[in-house]
C-alpha positions in Angstrom: 0.0 0.0 0.0 1.3 3.4 -0.8 2.3 5.9 1.9 -0.3 8.4 0.8 -3.1 5.8 1.0 -1.8 4.7 4.5 -1.7 8.3 5.6 -5.2 8.9 4.3 -6.6 5.9 6.2 -4.9 7.1 9.4 -6.4 10.5 9.0 -9.9 9.0 8.4 -9.6 7.2 11.8 -8.6 10.4 13.6 -11.6 12.0 15.1 -12.0 15.8 14.7 -14.5 18.4 16.0 -15.5 21.8 14.8 -15.1 25.0 16.8 -17.4 27.6 15.5 -20.1 30.1 16.3 -19.2 33.7 17.3 -15.5 33.3 16.7 -13.2 35.1 14.3 -11.4 31.9 13.2 -13.6 28.8 13.1 -11.5 25.6 13.1 -11.6 21.9 12.7 -9.4 20.3 15.4 -8.1 16.8 16.3 -6.7 15.4 19.5 -3.3 15.8 17.9 -3.9 19.5 17.4 -5.1 19.8 21.1 -2.0 18.0 22.3 0.5 20.0 20.3 -0.9 23.5 20.1 -1.9 24.1 23.8 -0.4 23.5 27.2 -1.6 20.2 28.7 -3.2 20.2 32.1 -4.0 17.2 34.3 -7.2 16.5 36.2 -7.7 13.6 38.6 -11.4 13.3 39.1 -14.0 11.1 40.7 -17.5 11.4 39.3 -20.4 9.6 40.9 -22.7 7.5 38.7 -26.1 6.5 40.0 -25.7 2.9 38.6 -21.9 2.3 38.8 -21.0 4.4 41.8 -17.7 6.4 42.0 -15.7 6.5 38.8 -12.1 7.7 39.3 -10.2 8.8 36.1 -7.2 10.9 35.2 -7.5 13.2 32.2 -5.1 15.5 30.4 -5.6 18.1 27.8 -5.8 21.8 27.2 -8.2 24.2 28.9 -11.4 24.7 26.9 -11.1 28.5 27.4 -7.6 28.5 25.9 -8.7 26.7 22.8 -11.7 28.9 22.3 -9.7 32.1 23.1 -7.3 31.2 20.3 -10.2 31.1 17.8 -10.9 34.8 18.6 -14.3 35.0 20.4 -16.4 37.9 19.2 -18.0 39.1 22.4 -19.6 42.2 20.9 -18.0 44.6 23.3 -15.3 45.1 25.8 -15.4 44.1 29.4 -16.8 41.4 31.6 -20.5 42.0 31.0 -20.1 41.3 27.3 -18.4 38.0 28.0 -20.9 37.0 30.7 -23.7 36.6 28.2 -22.1 33.8 26.2 -22.5 30.1 26.3 -20.6 27.1 24.8 -22.6 24.2 23.4 -20.6 21.0 23.2 -21.9 18.0 21.2 -20.6 14.4 21.4 -20.5 11.6 18.9 -23.1 9.6 20.9 -25.7 12.4 20.6 -25.1 13.6 24.2 -24.2 17.2 24.7 -24.1 19.9 27.3 -23.9 23.7 27.7 -21.5 25.8 29.8 -21.5 29.5 30.3 -18.4 31.4 29.2 -18.4 33.0 32.7 -18.1 29.6 34.3 -14.7 29.0 32.6 -13.5 32.6 32.3 -10.7 33.4 34.7 -12.5 36.7 35.8 -15.5 34.7 36.9 -15.8 31.0 37.8 -12.3 30.0 36.5 -13.4 26.3 36.3 -10.6 24.4 34.6 -12.7 22.6 32.0 -10.6 20.4 29.8 -10.8 19.1 26.2 -9.1 15.9 27.2 -6.6 14.3 24.8 -5.8 11.4 27.2 -7.9 9.4 29.7 -6.2 7.1 32.2 -3.0 7.3 30.2 -4.6 6.3 26.9 -4.7 8.6 24.0 -8.1 9.6 22.6 -7.1 10.1 18.9 -9.5 7.4 17.6 -12.6 8.3 19.6 -12.0 12.1 19.9 -11.6 14.6 22.6 -13.6 14.4 25.8 -15.1 17.4 27.6 -14.1 17.1 31.3 -15.7 19.3 34.0 -13.6 18.5 37.1 -15.8 20.6 39.5 -18.9 18.5 38.7 -19.9 15.8 41.2 -21.5 13.6 38.6 -20.3 12.9 35.1 -23.4 14.1 33.2 -21.5 17.1 31.6 -18.6 14.9 30.5 -19.1 14.7 26.8 -17.3 11.8 24.9 -16.1 12.0 21.3 -16.6 15.7 21.0 -17.9 16.6 17.5 -18.6 20.3 17.9 -18.0 23.3 20.2 -20.1 26.4 19.5 -19.8 29.8 21.1 -23.1 31.7 21.1 -24.0 35.1 22.6 -27.0 36.1 24.6 -29.0 37.7 21.8 -29.0 34.4 19.9 -29.6 32.3 23.0 -32.6 34.5 23.9 -34.0 34.2 20.3 -33.7 30.4 20.5 -35.4 30.4 23.9 -38.3 32.5 22.6 -38.9 30.0 19.8 -38.6 26.9 22.1 -40.2 28.1 25.3 -43.8 28.1 24.1 -43.7 24.4 23.3 -41.8 23.6 26.5 -44.2 25.6 28.7 -47.2 23.6 27.5 -48.9 21.6 30.4 -47.6 18.1 30.8 -49.9 15.2 31.1 -49.8 11.6 32.0 -47.0 9.7 33.8 -44.3 12.2 33.1 -46.3 15.0 34.9 -46.8 12.6 37.8 -43.1 12.0 38.0 -42.4 15.7 38.2 -44.9 16.1 41.1 -43.0 13.6 43.2 -44.2 10.0 42.6 -40.7 8.8 42.9 -40.1 7.8 39.2 
């Protein structure tokens, strides 16, 4: 097999994600990019699963805020208030996703060291893709595996999305789901 064909196959097995939204320089990044372009941090965490109990893991990778900062966030104005109205939506390859506020990870606000992990328990994540790691969380629900997209969005767009979605979400719930919300223990 030729070198170019071997290299093409290796690239096709390397997971990548998009970094876009309100940034000056959208990008497509791989675990290799995350490993070589940004300082690596380490987080030893234990998250508590309802079914499996405590899950200890060690992750390494760059800070999410450093990666997004290098893409040139367009906050729409100077100062902290402009930054405080932005959110990051992170999607994973299994359909799971989560949202973090920019203020949560911004050094002037929450300063949470959220990682885009390149390694988990000493094993590289090149094949499956980066993992979002929120070390301050007690449970692992915001840990997103095989990250496929990171999107920075500002408050005006978030508010517009909410205005479109809230009427449907605010409709009265009926049946078993409504009972579960009222405390039947489901």
